[in-house]
N, C-alpha and C positions, 0 to 999 in steps of 0.2 A: 713477654717475649720468652720463648723456650728455645734453648740451644742444643742441637744434637748434631752428630758428626756425619751429616748427609749432604752438606753443601760446603764449599770453600769460599770464605770471605777474605779477600786479600787486602793486606795493608802494604802499600808501596812506600818505602823510604827513599825519596828522591833527593839527590845531593845537588844543590844549586849555588851560584853566587848571589848573595843578597845585594840589593841596591844600597846607596849611601845611608849612613846612620841618620835617623831623625828621632827626636825625643818624643814622649808621649803627649806633649802639650799640643792642643789644637787651638787654632785661632778663633776665638769667640767674640761676639759683639753684644753689648748691652746698650740698647738704643731706646730713646723716647723722642719721637718727632712731633709730639703734642698735636697730632692730627685729629684726635678726638678729645672732648672735654672730659678728661678723666685723669686722676692721679695714679692709675694703674696701667698705663700704656706699656706694652712690651713689644717693641718693633724690631729687635735684633734677633740673632740666632739663639740667645739665651734670655731667660726671664730674670728680672731684678729680684733681689732677695726681699725687698719691701716695696710698698708704694711710696709715693712722695707724702711726707708728713710736714705740714706747715702749722705755724703757731699764731696765725693771724685770726681767722674765724673758722678754719677747717673746711671751708667751702671752695670747690674747684671752680665755681662760676660766679663768685661774688667776693668782695672784700679787696684789700690792697694786694694780695697775692692770688692769682687766678690763672686759668688757661682761657685764652680768648684769641680768636683769629688764627688758630694753629700755632700759637706761641705761648710760652710761660711768661706772664706779665707781672712786673713789680711797679707799684705806684705809691709814692709818698711813704717810703719805708723810713720811719723816723725813730724807731726803737730797735735796740739789738735783740729784743725779745721776738721781733717779727723776722722769721727765718723759715727755710724749707730745706729738708734733708731727704736723701734716698740712699739705700745701701745695695751693694752687689757682693755676691760670694765670689771673690777672686783668689780663693785659697789654693786652687789648682793651677793658676796662671804663673808664668815665669816673668812676665812684664805686663805693663798696661799703659795706655795713653788715653787721657781724657780730652775730648774736644767738643766744641759747640759753636754755633753762630750767635752773635749778640748785637743789640742795637741799644744805644742810650739816647734819651730825649731829655734835654734840659738839665742834666747833672753837671752844671758849669760853675756852681758856686755864686750864681747871680744873686742869691739871697744873703750872701755874706760869709759863707763857710764852705769853701771848696773842699777841704779835707773831710767834711762831714757828708758830702753829696757823693757817696761811693756805694757800690754793691760789691762785696768781698766774696771771692771764691775760696773755699777751704776744702781740705781733704783730711780724712782720719782713718786709721786702721782699726779703732775700736769703737767709733761713734761717740766718743766722749772728749778725747784730746785731739784738737783740730790744728792743722797748719795751713797758713794762708799761702795760696799759689797764684793769686792774681787779684786785681781790682778793675772794676768797670766804672767809667765815668765819662763826662763830657757830652757832646752831641756827635755820635759817630756810629758806623756800622763796621763790624769786623768779625774775625773768627779767632778762637781761643784754642790752643793745644798745650798740654802739659804731660810730662812723664810722671806717673804716679806709682811706679814700680816699687818704690820704698814703702808703700802703704798696703801692700797685698795681704789680704786676710779674708776670713769668712764674713767679716762685717766692714768691708771697705766702704766709707760713707762720704758722699759729696754734701757740701752745705753752701747755700747762698744766704748772706746775712749783711746787715749794715752794722758794723762793729762800734760805731760811734754812739755815745750817749746823746741825748737830744741837745742841740744848740740852735740858736737863731741862724736861719739860713740853711738848715737841713732840707731834706727832701720836702717837697710841697706837692699839692694836687696838680696834676698835669705834667709831672716829671716822671719818666718811665725808664725801665730797663726791660728789654724783650730777650728771651732765650729760645733758641730753636735748634733742632737737630742735634741734641745732646747724645753723645755716645762714649762708651768705653771699649776700646779695642784691646784685647789681651794678646799677649805674645807678640806685641808690636814693639820694635826696638828703635827709638828715635835718637838720632845722633846728639850727644851732649858732651861738652868739653871735659876731657880727663877722665872719662868713664871707661871701664872694662867690664864686659859681661861675658858670662860663660853660658853658651847655649848651642844646641845643635838643631834648633827649629825656630820658627817664627819669621817675621818680616822685618827688614831693616829699612828705615825711611829717613828723610831729611828732617830738619827742625820744624817744617811746616806740617808734619804728619801726613795723613792720607788725603786731606782735603785742601790744605793751605799751601802757601809758598814759603820757601826759606827766606831769611831776612838778609838785609844788606850789612856790610862790615862784619861778617862771620869769619871766625878762624877757630875751627873746632877739631880736636883730636879724639878718636874714638877707637876702641879695640874690642874685637869679638874673638873669644877663644872657645874651644870645644869644651862641653861638660862631660865628655867621655874620654877616658884615658887612652892614649895611642891613637887619636883621631886628628884629622885636618879639617879646618873650616872652609866651606865654599859658599859663595853667594852667586845667585842667578838673577840678574837684573830683568825685571818685567816692565818697568817704566823708567825713562831717564830724560830730564829736561833741565839742562844747566846752561847758563848764558855762555855762548861761544867766545873764547879768547879772553874773558874777564873773570869768570868764576870757574873753579876747578875742584875736582874730587881726585886726590892722590891716594893710591892704595899700595900698602907695603907688605911684604911677606914676612911677618913676624909680629912681635908684641910691642914694637914701638916704631917711631919714624926713623930710627937709625937702622932698621931693617932694610933689606934690598927693595928698591922701588919697582913695583910690578907695572904701574902705568899712571898717566895723568889724563883725566877724562873730562870732557865738556861736550857740547853739542856738536862740535867739529870732530870729536873723537869719541863717539858714544859707545858705551859698552852694552847698550840695551839688547836683550836677547842672548847675552853671552854669560857663561859661568867663570868666575875667577876663583881659584883655589890656592890655599896655602900649601907649602911643602914643609913647613915647620910647626904647624899647629894653628897658630893665630893669624889674623888679618888686622892690620891697623889702617885707619882711614884719617885723612886730613882734608877738611873742606874749608875752602876760603871763598868769600864773595866780596865784590867791590861796593861802591857807595850807591849804585843805581841799578835798576832792573833786577828784580827777584823773580825766579821762575818756580815751577811746580816741583823741581827737585827729582827724587827718584824713589822707587820702591824695588826691593830685592828680597828674594827668598833665601833663608839661611838653611844650610844643611852641612853634614859632616860625613867624611869617608874614613873608614878604619884604615890604620896603617899596620896593625898587628893581626895575625890570623885569628879568626873567631868561628865558633860553631854554634848553631841554633837549630832547634826542631820546631816545626809548626803544629798547630791543632787542626782538626778537621771534624765535620759533622756529616753524617750520611744517613739516608733513609734505610729502613729494615730490609728493603728489596733492592738496594743499590748494587750489590754484588762485589764492588771493590771500594777501597779507600786509599788515597794517596797522601802519605805524609812527606814533608819536605825537610830534609836535613841540609843545612847550608854552611858552606865554608866561605866566609867573606873576609874582607880586609886584605892584608898582604899574603904573600906566599909563605908557606911553612919552610923550615930549614931542609926538609926532605919529606919522604913519604911517612905517613903516620896511620894509625887505626884508632877508632873510638868504639868502646863497648856500648851495647844497649841491652835493655831488658824490659819486658812488660810487667805491669803491676795493677793489682785490683783497685777499682774505685767502687761504683755502684754495680758494675759488671764484675763478675767473679770467675776465676779459673778453678776448675775445668768446665763448669756448667755453662759459662757464657763465652769463653774464648780459650785458646790454647796458649799457655805460658811459653814464651819464646825469649831466648837470649843469645847474642852472638856479638861479632864485631863488624865494623864497616871500614874498609880500607880506602884511604885517599892518597893521591899521588903527591900532595903537598902544594900543587899549583892551583891558584884560584880559578874559578869557573870550570868545575869538573862535576859531572853528573854520575851518580851511582843509584841502583835500584835494588831493594831487598824486599821480599814478600814474606808475610807472616800469615798463616792460615787461621781463619776463625770460622768455626762451623755455626751456621744460622738457620733456624727455620722461619720462613715467612708465613706466619699463621694468620688467622682472621679474628684475633683477640686485641682489644684495645688495652694497651699497657703503658707504663711510664717510660720516660727516656732513661738510658743507662749509658755509662762510659767507663773506660779504663785508660791506663797510661802507658806510654813508651818512654823510658828514662834513659838519657845518655849517661855513660859511666866514664871509666878511666880512658885516658888518651895515652897511647904508646907512641913515642916519637918526640917531636919538638915540644919542649916544656913551655914555650912561650904561648902556645895555643890556649885560648880561654873559651869557656862555654858561656855564651850570653843568655841562652834559653835551653835548659837541659831537660825539659819535660814536655812531651806532646800528648795532648789528650784527644781520644777518639770517642765521639759522642754518637750514639745510635738512636735515631728517632724512630718511633713506631709509625708505621704507615696505615694503621687501622684506626678510623675515626668513628667513635660511637656518638650518636645524637638522638635526641627525642623531640617530637613535635605533637602538638595538640590541634585538633580540627575545630571548625565552626559548625554549629548546627542551627536549624530553624524548626520550630515546633508551633503547633496551634495551641492556643490558650487552654483548650479543652483536652489536650493529649495526656496530661497527668505528669509526665517527666520529660526531661531533656537529657540525653546521654551523649557524653563527649568521649572520644577515643584518643589515647596517647600511644604513639608508635615508636619503638626502638629500631633504628636503622644504622647501617654502616659497619657494625662490628659486634662480636660477642663481648661480654664482659664477665670475667670470672668472679664468682661470689655474689653477683647481682647488685642491686642498688635500690634506693627509694627516692621519691620526689614529693615534697608537700605541695598542697595547692590552697589557694584562698579564692573566695567569691567577692566580686566587686560590682557595685551598682552601676548601671548605665542609666537609661531612661526607665528601666525596670528596677524596682526596689525590693529589698528583703525586709520583712516577710510578706509584703503586700502582693508581690508578683511571683516570687519564688521563695524557697525556704531552705535552710540548712538541716532542718528536722527530717530525718530519713535519708539524707544525702550519703553518698559513699564516704567512708572515713578517710581522713588524711593522716599519714602520707599514703601514696600509692606505691606498692612494692613490685619490683621486677626481678625475675629469675636471672636475667642477663643474656637471654638468647636473641640473636639477631632476628629482626622482623616480628618480635614479640609485641602484643598489644595489650593495654589495660584500660578499663573504662571508669568513667566518673558519671554517676547518675544523680541529677538534681531535680527535686519535686517542683512542679509548676502549679501556681494558684490560679484557679478559673474564677475570676470576679466578674461583676457587672459594670465596671468602670468603662467609660468611653475614653480610650487612651491611644488608639492606633497601635502600630507595631512598636514594641519596645524591647530593650536589650539589656543584658547583663554579661559579665565576663568571668571566666575561670582563668586565674593567673597561676602558672606553675612557679615554684620557688627554687631554691638551690638544691641541685642533685647531690646525693650523699657521697657519690664518688666523683672526683674532679676529672676523671678521664672521660665523662659523659658531658657533651655540650647540649645546649637547648637551641634548636633552629627555629622553633616557634613556641614561645612561652605563654601565649594568651589565646584562649578559645572564646569566641563570641557566640552567645546564645540569643537568638532572635525569637520573640514571642509574638505570634500573630494574634491580634485582638479579634474576638468572635462576637462583638456587640455592635450593632448598627447605631450610628450617631451622626450628629451635625457638629463639625469642627470649624472654628473661625480663627483666622490668624490676627495677630496684633500688628497695627500699622503706626509708624512714626513719620510725620511730615513737617517741614517748616511751615510757619503760619502764612507765608506768602505763597504757598504751593497752589492754592486755589481749591483743591479737592483732595480727599483721602479715599482710596478704594480698597475695601476689605474683600478677601476671598473666602467664601463659605464652601465647605467640602463635605460630601456624604462619605463617612469612613465606616469601616467594619464590613459585614456582609451585605449582599443585596437584600432589598425588601421585596415583599410579594407584589408590589406595584408602585406606581407614582405616589408622591405625598407632597404636602405644601407646609411651609414654615413661616410664621409671622415674626417680624422683628420691629424694634424701635430703638432710637438712641436715647441716652440718659446721661444727665450731668454727673461729673465727678468734681474735679477742680476747674475744669472748663465749663463755661455756661453757655447754653443755647441762646442764640440771638446776638451775642457779643463775640464769641469765640468760634462758634460753628452754627450751622443751621439744622434744626430738627429734621430727622427722616424716619418715616415709618413705611412698612410695605410688607409684601408676601413674596417669598421665593418658592419656585416650583421645581422639584427634583424628579428625575425619571425613575428612581428606585435602584439604579445601578451604581454600585460602589465606585467612588472616584469622581462622580458627577459634581461639577462646581457651578456656583452662581456668585454674583458680585453685588456688594452694596457700596454706593458712592455717597460720601458725606462732603457738603460744602464747608470749606474753612474760611473764616473771616480774619483779615489782617487788621492790625492796629499798631499804634506807636507806643503803647504802654509797655513799661518794663515790668513784667509779671512772671517770669520764669516759665518753665515748661508746664503745661497743663494737659489733663487727660479727661476723656469721656468714654462711655461704654456703648457697645451694641449688645442688646439683650434679646433673646428669643422668647416670644410670649406664648406661642402655641404651635402645635403640630397636628396634622390630620391623621397620622399613624402614631398611636400612643406607644408603639414598641420602639420608636426612634427617640434616642436621648437628646435633649436640646439644652442641657445644662451649661454647655460651654458659653463663654462671654468673650467678646472682642474688646480689646482695649485700644483706644485711639489716643496717641500723644501728639500734642501740638507744640512744636519746638519754637520757643520765642526767639526769633532772630535778633531782636534788640538785645538779648542777653549775652551775645558773643563777647567774651572778655577782651580786654586790650590784646592786641596781636603783635608779636615780634615782627621786626622788619624781615621781609622776604623778597625775592626777586619777582618783579612783575613781567619784565621783558628785557632781553638784550638783543640788539641788532648791530651788525657790522655794515656801515653805509658810507657812501661818499656824501657827507652831510653832517648834521648835528642835531641837538635837541633845542627846544625853546619852551618857555613857560609864560603863560599869561594868567590873569586872575583878578579878583576884585573882592571887596567886602560887600555884604548884603545888609549891614547895619551902619547906621550914622548916628552922630549925636543930635538929639532933638531938644535938650534942655540943659542949662548949666554948662554950656560948651565953652571951653577956654579959647582964648585967642590963638594960642599956639598949642595944640593939643599934644600930650605926651603919653596919655593913658586913657583907657575906657573905664577905669575904676571910679567908684562913687566919689564925688556927688554927680559925675557926668551921667545923664539919662540917655540910654541908647534906644533907637527906634528903627523901623524898617526903612531901607533904601528902596524906592520904587520908581523906575525910570519910564514906565509905560502906562501906569494908571490902571492896568487890567489885572495885575497880579498882586499878591500879598506883599512880596518883596522881590526885587530884581536888581541886577547890575550887569554891566557889560564891559568887555575888554576887547581890544583890536589884536588880531594876529596878522603879522606881516611876514610872509615867506619871502625868501630871496628870489629874484627873478629866475624863472625856470625851474624852481624847486617843486617837488611833489611830497605829499604826506605819506609816510610809511606806517605810522601808528600815532594814535591819539588816546589819551586817557583823561577822563574828567573826574575830579575829586571835589566833594563838597562836605561841609561839616561846621561844627560850632557847639555852643552850649544850647541844649534843646529842652531841658527840664530842670526846674529848681523849686525848692520849698522855701526859699528865702522871701522875706517880706520885701515889698518894692519891685517884685518881678512878676511879669505876665507870661504865662506859658503859651506856646504857639497854638494856633487853631488846630483842634484834633483831626481835621480833615487832611492835614499835611503829613506826609510820610517821610521817615528817615531814609527810605529806600527809593525815593523818586523825587526828581526835580523836573521843572519845565525848562526845555533847552531850545534856543532859537539861533539858527545859523545865519550867516550873511545873506541878505536878499530875501529871507523868508518872511512871510506876513503873519505866520502863526507859530505857536510853540509846539514842540514835540515832547511827549512825556518820555523821560529816560529813566529806566529802572536800574537799580544798583546791581552789579555782579557780587558785591561784597559790602557789608556794613559792620562796623565795629563801634562799641561804645566804651566809655570809661566812667565808672560811677563810684570807684573805691577810694579816690584820693581825698575828696571832700564831701561829706555827707550833705545831701540836698543840692548837689551841683553836678549835673550830668552832662557829658559831652559825647560827640560822635563824629565819625568820618566815614563817608561812602565812596565807593569807586565804581565807575562804569566805563566800559570800552566804547568810545564814540569814533573809532577809526573810520568807518564807512561814511559817516555824516561829514567829517572834516575832510576826508579825501575828496568828496564830491563838491564841497563848498570852497575850500582853500582859504585865501586870505580874506579879511574882513572882520566885522564886529560880531562877537559871539555873546549871547545873553543867557544868564542862568537865573531862574526864578523859583520862588516858593520852596525855599529851604526852611524846614521847621526850626526856628530860632527863638529863644526867649528875648524879651525886651525889658526895659526899666533900668533900675539902679540898685545894685547890691554886690557884696563880696568882691570878686575880682573883676566884675563887669561883664555884661553879655558880649559875646563876639561870635562872628560866623561869616563865611563867605566860601570862595571856591578858587581852584586853580585848574588849568588845563595844560597837560605836558604833551608836547608834540615832538616826535622824531621825524625829520624830513630828509629827503635825498635832494642833493644840489650838485648838478654835474660839474660846476665850476669850484666846488669846495674841495677840502682835503679829505682823506678817508679817515674814518674814526670807528671805534667800537663804543656803542652807547648802551648804558644799562640803567634801568629805572627800578628802584626798590621802594617799597612802601610798608608801613606798619602803623599801629596807632597805640599811644600810651602817653602818660604824663611824665614829665621830668622837670626838675627845678628844685630850688631851695636846698641845693647840695645833693639831691637824690638824682644823680646823673644816669644816663642811659648810654648804651653802646651797642653796636653791631658790626659784623664783618661782611663786606661785599665780596662775593666769591665769583669765580668764572671771569675774572678781569683779564684783559689783554693789554700789555704794554710792549713797546718795541724792545728788541734785544739790546740795541745800542743807541746812543745819541739822545739829544734833548727832544722833547715832544710836548705838544699842546695838551693840556688838561683842563676841562671845564667842569664845574660842579654846581648843582642847584638844590635848594631845600624849600619845602613848603611847611610852615607851622603856624600855630594859632595862639593868640593871647600874648605875644611879645610886645612889651611896652618900650618907650623911649625915655628920655629925661633921666631921672635918678635911678631908674630900675636897670642896673647894669649887672655884668658878670655872666650873661649868657653867651654860649658859643656853640659853633658847629666846627668840628675838627676832623681832618683827614690825616691819619697816621701821625697824630700829635701836632699837626699844623692847623691853626685856626683859620677859617675862611673869613676874609675881611676885605674891605675896600673903603673908598672915601665915604660912601653912604652907609656902610655897615661896619662900624669899628670892631676891632677884635674883642673888646669887652662888652659889646652890645650888638652882636650879630643880628639877632631877631628883634627888630625895633619897628614893626609895622610899616615896612617898605615893600614895594613891588618894583624890582629893579633888575637891570642887567649890567654887570661889570661896574657897579658903583653909580649908575645913572638911572633915575626914575624913568620907566619906559613910557609913561603917559598913555594916551589913547583909551582911557577908561571913563565910564560914566556910572556913579560919580567918580570924578578924577580928583583924588586927594593926596597930598604928600604923606599924611599920617593915615593909615588904613585901618584903624580901630581894632588891632589885634590880628590882622592878616599879613603874613609875610610869604612872599614868593620871589626869591632872589636867585640870580645866577652869578657865579664867581669865577675868576681866573684862578685855577688851582695848579697851574703849571709848576713843576718842581716838587710837588707834594707826593708824588707816586714814583717809585723807582723803576728802572728798566727790569724786564723779565718778571713783573709782578703779576701774580694770579689773584691776590686778595688786596683789599685795603680796609683799614679799620676806621670806623666812624664813631666819634664821641659826641654826645649831645649833652649839654648841661647849662645850669643857671644857678647863680648864687643867691639872688634876691627876688626872683619871681618864678611863677609856674607857667609852663608852656605845654601844649598839646600838639603832638606831631605824629606822623607827617609823611612826606614824600621826599626821597633823595634821588637825584639824578647825577650821573657822572658820564663824561665822554673823554676818551683818551685817543690821541692821534696814533693811528697805526698804519704803516704803509702796507697796502695790499699787494699780493703777487700780481704779475702781469706777464702775458705772452709777449716777450721782447720782439720776437720775429716769428714769422710763419712763412716759409719759402718753399717754392717748388724748383726742382732741378731735374731736367731742364724746365724752364718756364713756359716753353712753347713745344708741344708734341703733336704728332699726327693722330688722327682718329685711331683708337684702339692701341695706342702706344703708352708707354709707362713713364711715370715721373716720380722722384722721391720727395716726399713731404718732410720738412724739418721744422719742428716746433721747439722754440727755446723759451722755457718758463723760468722767470727770475723772481726770487723772493728777496726783496730789499733787505739790507742790513738793519734798517729802521722798522722792519716787520717783526713778526713773531714766528717761532718754530712751528711749522706745519706737519701734522702727523696724519697718517692714514689718508693721504691725499689721492683723489681721483680726478682725471681729466678726460672729457669726451670731446672728440672732434666729429661733428655731424657733417658729412660730405654733402655738397649740393647735387642737384639733379645733373646727370651727365658725368658723374665722377664716382668710381667704385674702387674698393680695395682690390689690389692686383692679385693675379693668380699665385704669385709668390710675394706675400706682404712684406717679409723681411723687417718686422718691427723690432726696433731697438730702444733701449732706455739707458741713460747714463746714470740713473739713480735707482735702478732695480725696479721692483714692483712687478705686477702681473699685467701683461699685455693681451688685449683682445683685439684681433684684426683678422676677420674671417673673409676669405676671398669671395668677391662678389657683393659683399655688404656695403652699406652706406655710411658706416661709422667706425671710428678707431677709439679705443679707450685703454687707459692704463689706470691701475688701482694699487693701493698699499704702498704708496711712496711716502717717504719722510723727507721733508725739504727744510732744513734749518734756515734761519734768517741769514742773509748775506750769501746764499748759494744759488746755483743755477742747475736746471735739469734740461737735457736735450732728448727729445723723442723723434724718431724717424720711422717712416713706413712708406710703402709704394702704392700708387694708385694708377688706374687706367682711365683715359678720357674716352667716354662713350657717346658724347654729344659735342658737335662743333660749336665753338663760340669761346667767349671770355668768361670762365667760371670763377666766381667769387666764393671763397671758403673762409668763413668767419668763426672765430672762437670768442664767445661772449662770457659775461660775468656768471651766467648760470650754468656754464659748462664745467665748473669745478666744484668739488666738495671736499671737506676735510673736517677733522675732529673740532677745529676752532671755529667752524662756520664762517671763514673768511672767503668772500668772493674775489673774483678777478678785478683788477682796477679798471678795466675797460674792455673794449673789443679790439681784436686784431684780425686783419683780413689779408689773405694771400690770394694771388691771381694765377690761374692756369689757363693758358691759351691752347685750345684744341683746334687744329686745322685739318682740312681735307687735302691730302697731297695732290700734286699736279695731275690734271687730266689731259691726255693727249689731244683730244678733240671731242667736240659735241656735235659734229656734222655727220650726216649720213653719207655713206660711200655709194657712188652711183654705179660702180661695177663690182661684181663679185670676183674675188680672186680664185684662181684655180688651186684647189687644195692639193698639196703633195703629201708625201710621207716622210717621216724622220725616225731615226732610231735613237736619237739623242734627246734626253729630257732636260729642259732648261729650268732647273731648280736652284735657287740661290743657297750658297753654303755659308755666307757671312752672317753678320749680326746687323739686324735692322738699325738704321742710323738716320739722324737728321743733320749730320755734319756735312752733307752734300745737298746742294739746292740747284734748281733749274734757273739759268739766267735768260735763256732764250730758247724758243722751240717753234718749229714749223714742220708739220707732218707731211707737207707737200700736197695737201688735198684742197688748197684754195683754187688751184687751176691745174690744167694738165701739164703746165710747164713749170710749176713751182717745185724747187728742189727740197729735199728733206734735210733738216738741220736740228741737232740737239746739242745745246751748250750748257755745261754743268760747272759749278764752282765749289771748291773746298772752302767751307766757311770757318775753318779753324786754323790755328797757328801751327798745326802738326801735319806733315805729309802722311798720306796713307793710300793703300790700294783699296779697290772697291768693286761692287757689282751694281749695274743699273738693270732693273727688272721691269719690263714693259709687258702688261698682260692684256689679252683680248684685243688686239689690233687687227684690222680687216685686210691686211696685205701680207703676202708671203715673203716678199723681197724688196729691196730698196735699190733703185737703179744707180750705178756708179758710186756704190757705197765706199766711203773712205773712213775706215775704223780708226785711223791714228794709232794710238797705243792701247788697243783693245782687241779682244777676240769676240765672236758672236756665235751663239747657238740659238737656233730657231725651232720652236715646237709647234706642231699643228694640233690644235685643240679638237678637230673633228667637227666643228660647228661653223665653219667659215671664218674663224678668228685664229690668231697665233700669238705665241708668247715669244718675246725677245729677251735674251740674257747676254748683256755686254759685260765683259770682265776686263779690268785694267791690266796691262802688262808692265806698267810703270807707275810708281806712286805719284799721286797729284800733289804738288807743292803747297805750302801754306798760302791760303787765299788765292790760288791759282785757278784759271779756267781751262777747259779742254773742250774740243768740238768733235762730234760724230756727224758726218754730212754725206749727202748724196750729190753727185756731180751732174746728174741729168735732171729729167722731169720728175713728176710725182711718182711714188711707188706704183708699180704696174705688175699685173693687171689690177685695176680698181674693182672693188666689190660693192654689193648693195647691203651688206650687213651693218648693224649698228657700230659706231666708232665709240667704244667705251673703255679704251685702253688707259690704264693707270700706271703711273711710274712710282716704283719704290727703290730706295737706296740701301745697300748693305755694305758694311765696312768689313774688310778682310784683315 
């Protein structure tokens, strides 16, 4: 930047009053919500100084200390060497609060040593010397908060540890502590007894911190004083919730409770939203609470206001072309003793005088009263050039004050920073060349600004699909670096030699990457140029294909690449073995492909893939080209086909299969397909040797088969059904017979109720487990059979031909099936049902666990919970110690004890369900049990933890099902007002939507009301919502909708809109379960219907008139001026046309309890006058329509009383003269 004296650059020194004093401390949070399985989570505004460091096994997802289910978990911590720590840099904080949520399970001393079953919370300022601030024990869920301000440092460290040495009765397996939502909030001041703090910033809170409640029996005195001399403390309450009449916060103007009392505050006298200030410097607080009902307390922002006069000057940054700069000099705090002046002068920094600015010094005069503005300008000459330059700055310093000696300068130096507005950058282009072109030339362009002295930029070459030196070379390339003179729009070139080879390679590429520019004022907007080399050799290219072995076929695409040939050509091919073998893994294929000679032409080769049940890993075969009719076409490419062995899928972690919210529940049926055939005990407890296992076959037509009955509740329908089958399928142990090789892990025969034949069901998913015991392989498959079970309903289901081993060895053969059904039952309660499945081995102390996510439980109140589990090889008798637990609570009942949950039973709520063939009480290693899990899952839960384990046997599983009772929202009422309207008239629809307290919070809710035929949105829809959201109600359309509504549990929303009746009759308008959507996928609990009656208003007559009236003329138009109403009705009417002597009579009634004036409008009547008309309290205007008909407008001159009648009559014969026109007169009523 060059400075000459041809422009004036103005600095304005503006004198203002500054806001109250606040210190430089900002409120920061250091948070770990354990939402991901990592010891490095940073979920707050600041990052932790370290990750979690634990001394168990160092693994975040295994061992006694781990993260699981969104929480930090401790299990069986029996040594004080087992601990975990994490540090935060709190050196710049003035205070800090540590808080977290916690749950303990089983730390009750039941083993004999209560004092040893603890998890201790400690804090340290150096990471070496720790202080205990809390202990976690028992069976409880709570929140923890502690003031750790005494430990602020660059290495403030948290530690969780069991301090005891090992004793009998210490922590054991199944005893847990869970930590969640751990945070450190800095500059947060939590009330504590006898404490005085000095601060002018931060947040003041009750003893419960920002998340918890204060405690009962509190009596705490706390003082806040300013950390700035001559200032007064203020607090502004942003939240306040203290029990009315029993708990109190007293505030005193001074450093003790002996100071003047400012006020006593509770919910009956809340200070929320107000600021309370000291006049003496400090504020003292005394909080007292009684023995019951603790609330959320308060949060208040701390600030200070100066009491002595102070001066400060600000900093400013401007662009080179800004033209002016405004500096602010501030007189804050109290008034001065009188008028005063302050000197100021400019000073060099990186900008220098006189080259960059004009040195200036003078004084500024103040009146001495706060809130005074003055402006002073200092000229700075600037040239706005087109050169990229560095940022420069200079100072304006405040000097001596003449006047009141008590005035202090809190900031006496203002810095003016001038940014250059000229930005220089370079970019490199992409190029495409033919392989035979010889070179590829790239261009680098400088844009944006000049740069004095120039610069250079290095480059490197990087392989893509093209490689150095086979396709391009550095030999003969433009040397690096590339030098620029620094002129705007300057270009420099990089030339790279290209190698013309005979390889068939298609288009291929490489890259030119620019390095760091020598001058930091130059940026790089595009630092990579791509060079594309077009191949000039004709060839045949074939892709590689990978398919599952059960795919049936694999199709390869063969492409003519490179230039066109002079004409068509043919290519011969054949398959060839690699690790895959023709005849057992695939079918040999040979043939000829014909190409047109045009580049890009494609042909295909299809190979038949053979499926088997052998565990063999992935295998490959080749497609080789054997000859070509045009010798100039290269055919050296080879296709590789990979056959993925689906049996080799490793054990699979548990994952969600389906979640449905229904009025209904889930059910599980199943059976074993193996039975004892020799050495069978009288009371079986195990399928282990010497028991010999063979096939169960209930029909004689299959290799193995078994059945089970499904009994749905009356009126229930099937929403989803999943079939699972599995067992031990292969073994090298002596005494074992492997299954018939024709059987497939991925297929069973399935027969529904009433069917005479089986249907082949293919697996959607198959998993095997071969790693736990050499020579003993197990599997489980899944298939969605919803459509079959929906069509068949209740009855006996049979599953046949599962590939299972038989005989006697090791843990004993086992195998069978289960079917999980989710059904809808109109008479049942509403539930959220979730099915999870996975497959792996657990047992002999090697336990398994997983977390069910997406759970829905009610916000408040008790609720029903059911859980089910399917596993294999669970034994009874002496093999105990196996369990299935939810949130640390073991599932059990009379048939499935807590220490032997998986014991070869098929049951519901502790009762054998029966209805099986074979029907056995011991099912030879097959468990399919449903349990009552009520009370195991808390309110507002979105996850639950499932633990699987066994101490003395091995188990393969499985399938987990859970249902939780959740109240669904309902349309409590749907009303029309008025409920009866005339054709074309308007009614207001009111929909009341209730979300029960025993439901869940609904977010992003949408509701649609589809109107029936004969009902449309009014010309003025007037849509409203008590819960916000976006309303769509288009005049003339047949639906109303609202979206984007959040409806917490226990709350109600009301929606209104106006409709018009366009069809006479009783119109039913129904809102059903499918008319609502939300993020939680919760439907409506049922349907709600409102009725709108649309009527045709009274017609005077439907008789023809025998005489036409004489049309006269009128100058008065009979047009109603009132509002169309249904509050007036016809009681009696005779238009005098029944005979020549029948008089005219019209009797109307007020149908409301309120008197009103009105108009009666009768249109298109065929007579001009009424003989002997007695109007009563009415006037009449008659209009000639010019077509032989007339309009009458009767207007009341006296209000008609509540529910009263009035009569308009003729005293003579029928209206005369009579006409021959049609009598189509209609009556309408208007309220005035």
